[in-house]
C-alpha positions as CSV (number, residue, x, y, z in Angstrom):
1,M,-13.3,13.3,69.6
2,A,-14.0,14.5,66.1
3,K,-15.1,12.0,63.5
4,K,-13.0,11.7,60.4
5,K,-14.7,12.7,57.2
6,K,-14.8,10.2,54.4
7,H,-14.0,11.7,51.1
8,S,-16.1,10.2,48.3
9,Y,-13.8,11.5,45.6
10,V,-11.0,9.2,46.9
11,N,-13.2,6.2,46.3
12,I,-14.1,7.4,42.8
13,K,-10.4,7.9,41.9
14,I,-9.5,4.4,43.2
15,N,-12.4,2.8,41.2
16,N,-11.2,4.7,38.1
17,L,-7.7,3.6,38.6
18,D,-8.8,-0.1,38.9
19,N,-10.8,0.3,35.7
20,L,-7.7,1.7,33.9
21,I,-5.6,-1.1,35.1
22,E,-8.1,-3.7,33.9
23,K,-8.4,-2.0,30.5
24,G,-4.6,-1.9,30.2
25,K,-4.4,-5.7,30.9
26,K,-7.0,-6.4,28.3
27,W,-5.2,-4.2,25.8
28,H,-1.9,-5.9,26.5
29,E,-3.4,-9.4,26.1
30,I,-5.0,-8.4,22.7
31,H,-1.8,-6.9,21.4
32,E,0.3,-9.8,22.5
33,K,-1.7,-12.1,20.3
34,E,-1.5,-9.8,17.4
35,K,2.2,-8.9,17.7
36,W,3.3,-11.3,15.0
37,K,1.0,-9.6,12.5
38,L,2.6,-6.2,13.3
39,K,6.1,-7.6,12.7
40,G,5.0,-9.0,9.3
41,I,3.6,-5.6,8.3
42,R,6.9,-3.9,9.3
43,F,8.9,-6.4,7.4
44,W,7.0,-5.9,4.1
45,G,6.8,-2.2,4.7
46,F,10.6,-1.9,5.0
47,G,11.1,-4.1,1.9
48,S,8.7,-1.9,0.0
49,S,10.4,1.3,1.0
50,L,13.8,-0.1,0.2
51,A,12.7,-1.3,-3.2
52,I,11.2,2.2,-4.0
53,V,14.4,3.9,-3.0
54,L,16.6,1.5,-5.0
55,S,14.4,1.7,-8.0
56,Y,14.1,5.5,-8.0
57,V,17.9,5.9,-7.6
58,K,18.5,3.4,-10.5
59,N,15.8,4.5,-12.9
60,S,14.7,8.0,-11.9
61,S,11.1,7.1,-12.6
62,I,8.2,7.3,-10.2
63,F,6.2,4.7,-12.2
64,W,8.9,2.1,-11.9
65,A,9.4,3.0,-8.2
66,I,5.7,2.2,-7.6
67,V,5.9,-1.1,-9.5
68,H,9.0,-2.2,-7.7
69,G,7.5,-1.1,-4.4
70,I,4.7,-3.5,-5.0
71,L,7.1,-6.3,-5.8
72,S,9.2,-5.2,-2.7
73,W,11.6,-7.9,-1.6
74,V,11.6,-9.6,-5.0
75,Y,13.0,-6.5,-6.6
76,V,15.5,-5.9,-3.7
77,I,16.9,-9.5,-4.2
78,Y,17.0,-9.0,-7.9
79,R,19.0,-5.7,-7.5
80,I,21.5,-7.5,-5.2
81,V,22.0,-10.4,-7.7
82,V,22.4,-8.0,-10.7
83,D,24.5,-5.4,-9.0
84,Y,26.9,-7.8,-7.4
85,N,27.0,-10.4,-10.3
86,L,26.3,-13.3,-8.0
87,F,25.5,-15.8,-10.7
88,K,28.3,-15.1,-13.2
């Protein structure tokens, strides 16, 4: 009977796969804890982008678009109130 040869590269691949799985779990745990921060950044980023677009369409000025982008949601709400005459 012939002896079966053990291939060392199979063990190396399995060890590397285990390491990748472990790193993936750690990455997932870290990003689960930080997920709320990412949502906040997306929320303010969207508000800033919306304010820049609204400002540029209304004023045709890059300076005011930048200023209103910094104010973000404050300017968006102001535009809604003014454009739709909510308090008149």
